[in-house]
N, C-alpha and C positions, 0 to 999 in steps of 0.2 A: 251601563251600557256595556265600560270594561268586563264585568262580572259577567255580563250576556253571552258577550262575545268569549271569551274563555271557557262558559257552559257548551254554547256551540261545535268550537273546537274537539271538547272533549265529548261531545258527541259524534264526532265525524270518526272519530280514531276509534270508539268504539265498536261501530257500524263496523268499519272497515276492517277492522280485527277479528269481528264477527264475518264476514263477506269471507275471510280469508279462511276459517278455518273450516265453513260449509262449502264446502267441495260437492255440492251439489249434482253436477255430471261427472264427479270421481275422474276428472283429469290427473290427479295423481296416482290412478288404480294402477295404469301400465307405463307409467313415465320413466321410468326407470328402465321396465326391460326393452321400452321403445328404442332405447340408446345402445342396446344391444345390439339389435340388429342392424349388420351392418352389410350384407348380401340381400341386392331385391328379391323381396319377396313373390313367389308363381300367385299367391293369394292371402288377402287378409279376409279371414271370417269375422264381421262387427253383426253384434245380437245382441239378445239378454242371455238369462242360465240357463237357456237349451245350447245358448252355443257357447258359454263360459263353460257347461258341465261339460261338453263336446270335448273340449281343450283337453279339460283335467283328465275324463277318463281313458282318451286316448291318444294319449301325448306323443304315442310315436307316428301314428298317422300323421299329425302336422310336422313334426321334425324330417320324417324321410321323405317325404313332398315339397317341401320348402314355404310348408303354409304356416300362417302367423295367428293364432284366435286372441282376438277382442272383444269378447262377449263381457257384458256383466251383469249381475244377475239383480232381476226387477227393474232395469230400463226401459222406461220409454221410447218412442221414435226421436221425441225432443232432446232428449239426456244422450243420444246414441248424435243427434244431427248436430250437436254443439263441440262435441269432442271429434269428430270424422276428420278434423284435418290433423289433428297431433295424431290419433289413432290407424289413420287410412291416408291421406293422402301424404302425408310426411313420409311416411314408411316407401312410397312411390313402388305399389307391386302394382304386378301385368295385371291382377283379377280381382275386383272387391262381391264376396261373397255377404251379401244385405237379408237377413231373417231376422225380420220386425214386427211388432205391432201385438203380441198375445198382450204385453203388461198397459198396452193404451187400452186394450178392450177390458182388461181387469178393473180399469179407470187407477191405478196404482197414486199417478196423480190427480187424479180429478173427472169426470167425465168431458170425454173430448169428440167431437162427429171423424167418421170414417172418413171425408172430403179433409181431415185438417191430419190426419191420421197418414193417409196417401200425402199429402203436402209435403208432409216432411219428411216420408223415401222419396219422391221423386225430388228433394231437392238432395238429398246424398247422392242418388244417383246423375245429377246432373253438377254436383262436383270432382264428382270423380269421372265423368267424360270431360270436363273441361281440363283435368288433368292428364289426359289420355290414361285412362285406366278402365277397364272392362268390368262391366258388371254384370251379375246373376244375379237376379231378384228373386230369395225365394218366396213361398206360400207360408202362409200363419198357418204351424201346426196343428192338427186337432185335439180342441180338448171339448169337452163337457161339461166340467164343473174347475172350478178353481178349489184348490184347496185354500188359500187364502181370503175368499171371495166369494164364499158357498151361497150367496143369494143372487147371486148371476145366473145367467143361462147364457153362454159364449158361444153353443157350437152356431148356432145361426149368425152372430154377428162374424164370426170368424170367417163363415163362407162368403157372406156379403163384401168383406174387407178384399178376400181372397179373388175373389171377379173385379174389383176393381182395381186389385195390384197387378192381373193377368192382362187387362185392359189396357192400362197404362202401359207395360213391360212390349206388351204386341205393339201399341202404337208408335212406341219410341225405340222398337226394333230392339229388344232388352231380355236375353237369354231368361226363360222363366222356367225357374225349377218348383215342379210342381210335388212339394211331399205331402201336401194334406189328402191330394187323391190314393197315395200310395202306402198313407196308414191311418185313413180316418174308417171307423165303423158305420153303418147306416145311420146310428145315433148323432154321428158327430165326434168323437170319442176317438181316444186311442185305445186298441185293442191291449187286453190287459198282460200279456208276454211281451208289451215293447214299453212300458212304464212300470214304475215303482208309485206314483201317487194319482193319473189322469192325466198328466200335463207334461210334467218330466222325462224326457227319453234317458233310459238304459242303455249300456253298452253293445247290446246285442242289437240290439235298433240300430243305432247308430252304425254298426259295423253291417249290417245287411243291409237296412237300404239308406241309410243318407249317406255314407261312404263312396258305394258302387256309381249312386247317383250323383252324386256333386264330382266327384272323380272325370266321369266319363262328360260331362259338362261343363268343368276348365277346360279337358282336352279339345273339345269343341270349340269354345270360343276362342281360346288361342290357337285353333287349326293344328294341334302336333296329334300322334298316334299311341296313345294309351301310355301317356307319357306317367301319368300320375296313377299312384298303385293303393287298396286298400287292403285289409286282412283281415279275411272272413272269421266267424265263430268258428272254433274248434267244437 
């Protein structure tokens, strides 16, 4: 009996240590960076690699506008939701810009129904509103093929999810930022000039399409006149 008890305790410690090293939602990704945010951000951008690469490709856009990028490559809406308190609420931004859903449709963590993707997005919106943070809800950008999941055909599922996101935004009086319509081809993909792999955006796209649109959206939500600036491509 004593031997069994000791074995059980040992197993608890093993599983506990494993759980601590397996930071599945990547809470540690911005833990130190969050400590350095001393001024209230005008906006926090939460999302996946499209958001992460935006902040890494054009960091000046974020710093000069008092924006904070909190995208993590490969993340689904479930992973964003569980880190939403640490990476958004605790930073107390005036606005949160949510762009999520690509990796759910890509089944990065397995199949998930559109209703459940929307549920995760809605929960983030509700948490933000409960904490006095205004929300800008972005459409999922277009993509006709995932380079890492070529067997899937994401164009139509993305359109369907965006219809649901738009309806939710309209019903709840949330600003809907329609990047999909601004970027899509007739086939539901990205124009070659805006992408390097058919799914992710290049700097020219961020500066020409994303940044003017999001600056206008943030200014409208905050009810200020052209307070936030973007740098066009030369």
